[in-house]
Residue frames as qw, qx, qy, qz and C-alpha x, y, z in Angstrom:
[[0.477, 0.699, -0.416, -0.333, 53.48, 199.86, 43.46],
 [0.994, 0.071, 0.082, 0.002, 54.29, 196.40, 42.06],
 [0.490, -0.601, 0.489, 0.400, 57.94, 195.46, 42.09],
 [0.514, 0.090, 0.707, 0.478, 57.59, 194.07, 38.53],
 [0.338, 0.860, 0.314, -0.220, 55.74, 197.12, 37.20],
 [0.692, 0.293, 0.249, 0.611, 57.65, 198.14, 34.05],
 [0.101, 0.837, 0.154, 0.515, 56.98, 201.78, 34.81],
 [0.666, -0.657, -0.200, 0.290, 58.69, 201.74, 38.25],
 [0.587, -0.132, 0.102, 0.792, 61.81, 203.37, 36.90],
 [0.102, 0.549, 0.387, 0.734, 59.92, 205.98, 34.94],
 [0.415, -0.810, -0.314, -0.270, 57.88, 207.01, 38.00],
 [0.719, -0.499, -0.151, 0.460, 60.84, 206.95, 40.39],
 [0.500, 0.066, 0.152, 0.850, 62.71, 209.51, 38.28],
 [0.008, -0.476, -0.323, -0.818, 59.88, 212.02, 38.23],
 [0.006, 0.300, 0.583, -0.755, 57.98, 214.37, 40.57],
 [0.058, 0.498, 0.741, 0.447, 54.44, 214.46, 39.19],
 [0.151, -0.835, -0.397, 0.350, 53.60, 217.39, 41.37],
 [0.198, -0.669, 0.228, 0.679, 56.12, 219.42, 39.31],
 [0.021, -0.217, 0.705, 0.674, 55.96, 218.05, 35.84],
 [0.669, 0.263, 0.065, -0.693, 52.96, 217.71, 33.48],
 [0.329, 0.274, -0.865, -0.262, 54.21, 214.33, 32.24],
 [0.808, -0.228, -0.235, -0.491, 51.62, 211.54, 32.67],
 [0.472, -0.432, 0.729, -0.244, 52.05, 209.09, 35.55],
 [0.612, 0.290, -0.590, -0.439, 50.32, 206.52, 33.34],
 [0.723, -0.191, 0.619, -0.239, 49.90, 202.75, 33.63],
 [0.125, -0.135, 0.895, 0.406, 50.20, 199.64, 31.52],
 [0.601, 0.327, 0.137, -0.716, 47.26, 199.55, 29.16],
 [0.520, 0.175, 0.817, 0.175, 45.66, 196.79, 27.09],
 [0.219, 0.390, -0.285, -0.847, 45.20, 198.23, 23.58],
 [0.744, 0.327, 0.467, -0.349, 43.18, 195.21, 22.47],
 [0.738, 0.339, 0.507, 0.288, 43.10, 194.67, 18.79],
 [0.210, 0.966, -0.036, -0.143, 44.26, 198.17, 17.86],
 [0.755, 0.453, -0.181, 0.439, 47.45, 198.49, 15.85],
 [0.621, -0.529, -0.172, 0.551, 50.36, 199.42, 18.20],
 [0.150, 0.987, 0.047, 0.033, 51.54, 202.98, 18.17],
 [0.711, -0.054, -0.081, 0.697, 54.89, 204.49, 17.70],
 [0.017, -0.992, -0.122, 0.001, 55.98, 208.10, 18.49],
 [0.664, 0.148, -0.100, 0.726, 59.04, 210.13, 17.95],
 [0.246, -0.938, -0.226, 0.087, 59.47, 213.12, 20.31],
 [0.476, 0.588, -0.178, 0.629, 61.84, 215.91, 19.71],
 [0.656, -0.679, -0.276, 0.181, 63.45, 216.66, 23.06],
 [0.302, 0.719, -0.255, 0.572, 65.50, 219.83, 23.63],
 [0.762, -0.617, -0.143, 0.137, 67.03, 218.75, 26.93],
 [0.442, -0.710, 0.305, 0.455, 70.68, 219.38, 27.91],
 [0.118, -0.279, 0.702, 0.645, 71.37, 218.07, 24.41],
 [0.663, 0.310, -0.068, -0.678, 68.86, 218.04, 21.59],
 [0.105, -0.117, 0.975, 0.158, 67.78, 214.44, 20.66],
 [0.642, -0.031, -0.339, -0.687, 64.87, 212.46, 19.42],
 [0.409, -0.158, 0.825, -0.357, 63.10, 209.82, 21.52],
 [0.504, 0.102, -0.691, -0.508, 61.93, 206.82, 19.43],
 [0.456, -0.095, 0.680, -0.566, 59.10, 204.92, 21.21],
 [0.462, -0.007, -0.764, -0.451, 57.30, 201.71, 20.28],
 [0.705, -0.286, 0.239, -0.604, 54.23, 200.34, 22.05],
 [0.556, 0.172, -0.813, -0.008, 55.04, 196.85, 23.32],
 [0.484, -0.285, -0.781, 0.272, 53.12, 195.00, 26.06],
 [0.289, -0.835, -0.468, -0.005, 51.15, 198.05, 27.22],
 [0.364, -0.771, 0.056, 0.520, 54.15, 200.47, 27.58],
 [0.519, 0.844, -0.134, 0.019, 56.43, 202.45, 25.23],
 [0.828, -0.183, 0.162, 0.506, 59.78, 200.88, 24.76],
 [0.134, 0.989, 0.004, -0.062, 62.10, 203.86, 24.25],
 [0.755, 0.008, 0.119, 0.645, 65.45, 204.85, 22.75],
 [0.031, -0.898, 0.031, 0.438, 67.18, 208.24, 22.67],
 [0.735, 0.414, 0.317, 0.434, 68.49, 209.02, 19.19],
 [0.327, -0.589, -0.004, 0.739, 70.93, 211.90, 19.25],
 [0.063, -0.199, 0.489, 0.847, 70.91, 212.61, 15.48],
 [0.596, 0.329, 0.253, -0.688, 67.29, 211.59, 14.97],
 [0.751, 0.240, 0.613, 0.057, 65.83, 209.18, 12.41],
 [0.029, 0.499, -0.510, -0.700, 66.83, 209.27, 8.78],
 [0.808, 0.429, 0.199, -0.352, 65.15, 208.27, 5.50],
 [0.445, 0.691, -0.560, -0.105, 68.57, 207.39, 4.06],
 [0.984, -0.141, -0.105, -0.019, 69.46, 203.62, 4.41],
 [0.656, 0.415, -0.355, 0.521, 73.14, 204.62, 4.49],
 [0.153, -0.620, 0.343, -0.689, 72.72, 206.51, 7.76],
 [0.644, -0.232, -0.702, 0.196, 73.30, 204.45, 10.94],
 [0.242, -0.699, 0.093, -0.666, 71.81, 206.30, 13.90],
 [0.245, 0.094, -0.810, 0.525, 72.99, 205.54, 17.45],
 [0.591, -0.502, -0.262, -0.575, 70.06, 204.75, 19.73],
 [0.135, 0.235, -0.777, 0.569, 70.46, 204.48, 23.51],
 [0.453, -0.471, -0.735, -0.181, 67.72, 202.54, 25.37],
 [0.150, -0.325, 0.388, -0.849, 65.93, 204.48, 28.14],
 [0.240, 0.130, 0.833, -0.482, 63.25, 203.50, 30.69],
 [0.009, 0.474, 0.823, 0.313, 59.77, 202.33, 29.55],
 [0.160, 0.042, 0.129, -0.978, 57.21, 205.11, 29.30],
 [0.413, 0.390, 0.721, -0.398, 53.46, 204.95, 29.65],
 [0.375, 0.434, 0.677, 0.462, 51.37, 204.85, 26.57],
 [0.001, -0.928, -0.349, 0.132, 49.86, 208.29, 27.47],
 [0.389, -0.613, 0.246, 0.643, 53.27, 209.71, 26.86],
 [0.499, 0.267, 0.614, 0.549, 52.80, 209.36, 23.18],
 [0.118, 0.807, 0.401, 0.418, 50.86, 212.61, 23.12],
 [0.478, -0.733, -0.173, 0.452, 52.87, 214.49, 25.73],
 [0.445, 0.569, 0.126, 0.680, 54.02, 217.89, 24.51],
 [0.339, -0.923, -0.105, -0.151, 55.35, 220.61, 26.82],
 [0.234, 0.712, -0.491, 0.444, 58.19, 221.67, 29.06],
 [0.807, -0.346, -0.418, 0.234, 59.78, 219.61, 31.81],
 [0.229, -0.967, 0.042, -0.104, 60.86, 222.07, 34.53],
 [0.377, 0.650, -0.551, 0.363, 64.53, 222.89, 35.20],
 [0.273, -0.468, 0.698, -0.469, 66.09, 220.77, 37.86],
 [0.827, 0.031, 0.431, -0.359, 63.93, 217.73, 37.02],
 [0.578, -0.098, 0.754, 0.296, 64.83, 214.56, 35.15],
 [0.431, 0.421, 0.650, 0.463, 64.88, 215.28, 31.36],
 [0.014, 0.755, 0.240, -0.610, 64.38, 219.01, 31.89],
 [0.088, -0.217, 0.524, 0.819, 63.64, 220.77, 28.59],
 [0.564, 0.343, 0.008, -0.751, 61.07, 221.12, 25.83],
 [0.348, 0.055, 0.924, 0.151, 59.29, 218.11, 24.24],
 [0.580, 0.368, -0.053, -0.725, 57.13, 218.01, 21.09],
 [0.762, 0.154, 0.627, -0.035, 55.59, 215.17, 19.20],
 [0.022, 0.531, -0.532, -0.659, 57.62, 215.14, 15.99],
 [0.484, 0.105, -0.700, -0.514, 55.89, 212.08, 14.46],
 [0.515, -0.029, 0.661, -0.545, 53.09, 209.78, 15.48],
 [0.664, 0.208, -0.464, -0.548, 51.41, 206.74, 13.94],
 [0.918, -0.183, 0.288, -0.204, 51.12, 202.97, 14.07],
 [0.103, 0.588, -0.781, -0.184, 53.61, 200.23, 13.23],
 [0.969, 0.029, -0.085, -0.229, 53.70, 196.59, 12.16],
 [0.560, -0.555, 0.607, 0.102, 56.28, 194.05, 13.43],
 [0.754, 0.543, -0.302, -0.212, 58.20, 192.60, 10.43],
 [0.173, -0.620, 0.759, -0.098, 60.82, 190.73, 12.49],
 [0.974, 0.077, -0.008, -0.215, 61.34, 187.14, 11.39],
 [0.229, -0.596, 0.760, 0.118, 63.95, 184.40, 11.43],
 [0.142, -0.073, 0.948, 0.275, 64.22, 181.75, 8.83],
 [0.271, -0.251, -0.618, -0.694, 60.82, 182.85, 7.47],
 [0.415, -0.554, -0.719, 0.071, 59.05, 182.65, 10.82],
 [0.162, -0.801, -0.048, -0.574, 57.61, 185.68, 12.59],
 [0.488, -0.067, -0.603, 0.628, 59.27, 186.64, 15.85],
 [0.290, -0.851, -0.437, -0.037, 57.11, 188.33, 18.49],
 [0.186, 0.831, -0.176, 0.493, 58.45, 191.78, 19.35],
 [0.585, -0.740, 0.288, -0.167, 59.22, 191.14, 23.05],
 [0.918, -0.110, 0.282, 0.258, 61.26, 188.08, 22.06],
 [0.629, 0.609, 0.066, 0.478, 62.95, 189.96, 19.20],
 [0.106, -0.910, 0.209, -0.342, 63.95, 192.83, 21.64],
 [0.747, -0.566, 0.348, 0.010, 65.50, 190.33, 23.98],
 [0.866, 0.167, 0.279, 0.379, 67.50, 188.86, 21.06],
 [0.319, -0.596, 0.164, 0.718, 68.63, 192.39, 20.05],
 [0.050, -0.100, 0.562, 0.819, 67.14, 192.85, 16.59],
 [0.372, 0.581, 0.641, -0.338, 63.80, 194.09, 15.34],
 [0.099, 0.057, 0.506, 0.855, 62.37, 195.28, 12.11],
 [0.194, 0.592, 0.624, -0.472, 59.20, 197.39, 12.04],
 [0.203, 0.442, 0.521, 0.702, 57.09, 199.12, 9.34],
 [0.065, -0.408, -0.380, 0.828, 56.20, 202.62, 10.38],
 [0.087, 0.643, 0.597, 0.472, 52.96, 204.33, 9.23],
 [0.275, -0.518, -0.339, 0.736, 53.52, 207.86, 10.53],
 [0.241, 0.912, 0.247, -0.222, 52.61, 211.34, 9.51],
 [0.100, 0.865, -0.428, -0.243, 56.22, 211.96, 8.43],
 [0.078, -0.449, 0.880, 0.133, 58.05, 208.61, 8.40],
 [0.906, 0.163, 0.098, -0.378, 56.96, 205.52, 6.47],
 [0.710, 0.456, -0.536, 0.001, 58.51, 202.24, 5.63],
 [0.914, -0.263, -0.266, 0.159, 60.72, 199.66, 7.39],
 [0.020, -0.807, 0.474, -0.352, 63.27, 200.46, 10.03],
 [0.844, -0.078, -0.494, 0.192, 65.55, 198.15, 11.90],
 [0.345, -0.807, 0.366, -0.311, 66.91, 198.43, 15.48],
 [0.889, 0.119, -0.408, 0.170, 69.93, 196.33, 16.22],
 [0.567, -0.802, 0.190, 0.006, 71.76, 196.06, 19.50],
 [0.710, 0.533, -0.358, 0.288, 75.54, 196.10, 19.14],
 [0.231, 0.368, -0.630, 0.644, 76.62, 196.64, 22.75],
 [0.640, -0.540, -0.532, -0.128, 75.23, 195.19, 25.99],
 [0.557, -0.186, -0.460, 0.666, 75.75, 196.14, 29.59],
 [0.175, -0.638, -0.336, 0.671, 75.76, 199.50, 31.34],
 [0.108, 0.514, -0.252, -0.813, 76.30, 201.41, 28.05],
 [0.526, 0.345, 0.772, 0.093, 73.88, 199.32, 26.00],
 [0.154, 0.537, -0.229, -0.797, 73.65, 200.68, 22.49],
 [0.631, 0.427, 0.646, 0.045, 71.59, 200.02, 19.38],
 [0.094, -0.195, 0.439, 0.872, 71.55, 201.28, 15.79],
 [0.483, 0.609, 0.481, -0.405, 68.43, 202.67, 14.09],
 [0.167, -0.252, 0.643, 0.704, 68.57, 202.21, 10.25],
 [0.661, 0.432, 0.072, -0.609, 66.05, 202.79, 7.42],
 [0.679, 0.068, 0.708, 0.185, 65.60, 199.73, 5.29],
 [0.014, -0.292, 0.532, 0.795, 66.11, 200.08, 1.53],
 [0.310, 0.488, 0.816, -0.006, 62.49, 200.07, 0.41],
 [0.226, 0.649, 0.479, 0.546, 60.18, 202.28, -1.70],
 [0.280, -0.929, -0.236, -0.048, 59.85, 204.75, 1.18],
 [0.661, -0.397, 0.085, 0.631, 63.66, 205.32, 1.43],
 [0.358, 0.880, 0.141, 0.278, 64.95, 208.69, 0.24],
 [0.699, -0.218, -0.085, 0.676, 68.55, 209.77, 0.58],
 [0.291, 0.435, 0.197, 0.829, 67.83, 213.19, -0.83],
 [0.316, -0.742, -0.183, -0.563, 65.74, 214.63, 1.96],
 [0.313, 0.039, -0.681, 0.660, 66.20, 215.53, 5.63],
 [0.357, -0.669, -0.538, -0.368, 62.81, 215.68, 7.36],
 [0.532, -0.522, -0.399, 0.534, 64.43, 216.84, 10.57],
 [0.239, -0.192, 0.107, 0.946, 65.26, 220.07, 8.78],
 [0.150, -0.202, -0.530, -0.810, 62.29, 220.42, 6.40],
 [0.583, -0.511, -0.479, -0.412, 59.62, 219.24, 8.88],
 [0.248, 0.196, -0.664, 0.678, 60.68, 220.38, 12.35],
 [0.463, -0.296, 0.107, -0.829, 57.11, 221.06, 13.58],
 [0.353, 0.001, 0.830, -0.432, 54.90, 219.02, 15.91],
 [0.202, -0.191, -0.821, -0.499, 52.36, 216.71, 14.16],
 [0.178, -0.575, -0.763, 0.235, 49.91, 217.50, 16.98],
 [0.094, -0.798, -0.319, 0.502, 50.10, 221.26, 17.34],
 [0.554, 0.742, 0.173, 0.336, 52.01, 222.42, 14.31],
 [0.211, -0.961, 0.176, -0.012, 54.42, 224.28, 16.61],
 [0.603, 0.511, -0.506, 0.345, 58.20, 224.31, 16.58],
 [0.681, -0.272, -0.522, 0.435, 60.24, 223.42, 19.63],
 [0.211, 0.073, -0.211, 0.952, 60.90, 227.12, 20.22],
 [0.409, -0.369, -0.243, -0.799, 57.15, 227.92, 20.04],
 [0.728, -0.395, -0.558, -0.044, 56.33, 225.19, 22.53],
 [0.535, -0.144, -0.412, 0.723, 58.97, 226.67, 24.91],
 [0.012, 0.206, 0.019, 0.978, 57.65, 230.18, 24.39],
 [0.554, -0.444, -0.418, -0.567, 54.02, 229.22, 24.99],
 [0.719, -0.366, -0.540, 0.238, 55.05, 227.58, 28.27],
 [0.363, -0.035, -0.260, 0.894, 57.03, 230.63, 29.40],
 [0.233, -0.326, -0.160, -0.902, 54.04, 232.90, 28.64],
 [0.671, -0.467, -0.506, -0.275, 51.71, 230.60, 30.61],
 [0.629, -0.251, -0.481, 0.557, 54.13, 230.60, 33.57],
 [0.139, 0.116, -0.108, 0.978, 54.21, 234.41, 33.52],
 [0.445, -0.411, -0.331, -0.724, 50.43, 234.64, 33.45],
 [0.739, -0.436, -0.513, 0.021, 50.14, 232.28, 36.48],
 [0.536, -0.129, -0.357, 0.754, 52.80, 234.22, 38.41],
 [0.003, -0.241, -0.048, -0.969, 50.97, 237.52, 37.78],
 [0.514, -0.505, -0.548, -0.425, 47.70, 236.30, 39.34]]
């Protein structure tokens, strides 16, 4: 395993003989639009994982309160380790006792465009992330429009803010986390994903 592999931390934290999470690798997406995914994760505490494809991996942030369509809402976002692109479609249960134990579903999925610029000049996303501020336009099944991520604290407790930009897709009157709790892949709720996994485990144990 290469020392500079961006997925080293991801793999080191997981036992792939016990979890169905993909081991993955860094992929070259070619000319395809980069993907974003938001996964609802009922771990020790319920949160939403916001992930953007950058340089062949998914840059990731844990957002405790989840994304909002209201520009007035400032959502805390804590950066986590890079994930493989294959993780964008991962849905299931991470076993108890393992890192991130709990149920995961794909709450939203789509592509995005980098809108980050400075003094009218476009800033590549890797560079913008280093500087601590990005703006992206999401084209998801639930979320659309521009969102910004801004770092306000560095160091061990590095913290960012995820905020909806005030554009035509902004809507302060709705809460998609409540009205659209289901997976965009399977149509299941977090409880249904957990129940299906429990049923499968019971069937395997009875054989």
